[in-house]
Structures are given as C-alpha cells and as structure tokens.
C-alpha positions in Angstrom: -58.7 -23.7 43.9 -57.2 -23.6 40.7 -54.9 -20.4 40.1 -55.4 -19.4 36.0 -53.8 -16.7 34.5 -55.8 -13.1 35.1 -56.5 -13.7 38.9 -58.9 -16.3 37.0 -60.3 -18.4 40.2 -61.6 -21.8 39.1 -63.1 -23.9 42.1 -63.4 -27.7 42.7 -66.5 -28.7 42.5 -65.6 -32.3 42.7 -63.5 -34.0 45.2 -62.5 -37.4 47.7 -63.2 -37.9 50.8 -62.0 -41.3 51.5 -63.3 -42.8 48.4 -66.3 -41.3 48.1 -66.7 -38.6 45.1 -68.0 -35.5 46.9 -69.4 -33.1 44.7 -70.3 -29.3 45.9 -72.9 -26.8 46.2 -73.0 -25.1 43.6 -75.1 -22.5 45.5 -71.9 -21.8 48.1 -70.3 -20.7 45.2 -68.7 -17.4 46.8 -69.3 -18.0 50.1 -66.5 -16.2 52.5 -64.2 -18.6 54.2 -65.8 -21.1 52.9 -68.0 -21.4 55.6 -71.2 -22.4 53.1 -69.6 -24.6 51.6 -71.3 -27.6 51.2 -70.0 -31.4 49.9 -71.9 -34.3 49.2 -71.5 -37.7 48.3 -74.9 -40.1 47.0 -74.7 -43.9 47.3 -77.1 -45.9 47.0 -77.4 -46.6 50.8 -76.8 -43.5 52.4 -75.7 -39.5 51.8 -72.6 -37.7 52.8 -72.8 -34.4 53.7 -69.7 -32.1 54.8 -67.7 -28.5 54.9 -64.3 -29.9 53.5 -63.6 -26.0 53.7 -63.4 -25.9 57.7 -60.9 -28.2 59.2 -61.7 -31.5 60.8 -65.2 -30.8 59.5 -67.3 -33.6 60.5 -68.8 -36.0 57.3 -72.7 -36.4 58.1 -74.9 -39.4 56.9 -78.6 -39.8 56.1 -80.4 -42.7 54.6 -82.6 -42.3 51.7 -85.6 -41.9 53.6 -83.5 -39.2 55.9 -82.1 -37.4 53.3 -86.1 -37.3 50.8 -87.8 -35.7 53.9 -84.7 -33.1 54.2 -85.1 -32.5 51.0 -88.8 -31.7 50.5 -88.7 -29.9 53.6 -86.3 -27.3 52.1 -88.0 -27.7 49.0 -91.4 -27.1 51.0 -89.5 -24.0 53.4 -90.1 -25.5 56.4 -86.5 -25.0 57.5 -87.7 -20.5 56.2 -86.0 -19.0 58.8 -88.8 -16.1 57.8 -91.3 -19.4 59.1 
C-alpha cells in the first residue's frame, strides 16, 4: 500500500512476480486482510492467478481455453453459491 497525507491509502494495482506483470482485480478492493485479493497475469501462452497478500500463495496456471471456459461459467452464473 502507498500512504498519502490525510490518511488516504491507495492500493497498488500492478506488480511483478517472477518476471511477469500481474494486475489486481478491482473487485478485490476493500477485502478483509487481502483474503479475496486476486491478481492475474495474461500472456499469449497462459493465464496465471495468485493472491499476493497471502504468504506463499501458489500461482495457478491456465491455458487460454481453460480460462475462457472458466470466465464463461462465471458469466453464466455456473459458480453462484445460490445455485
């Protein structure tokens, strides 16, 4: 986090891990203790996902087809807890 005057806190939204740039999900903002803090790195060959706020969090790697299937499932509500 970057602290500014008047107590304002700006969360870092990008970072580098193992030579790759990760971006933080806007939906992760304000989660308690960073427990829902999702960071994603996209390249032509794969998509990597991690939580940099949890020590030793693994980096999960997906092919573009796997990622597309996951995103389609999220958009269709396949993973909603109410279903």
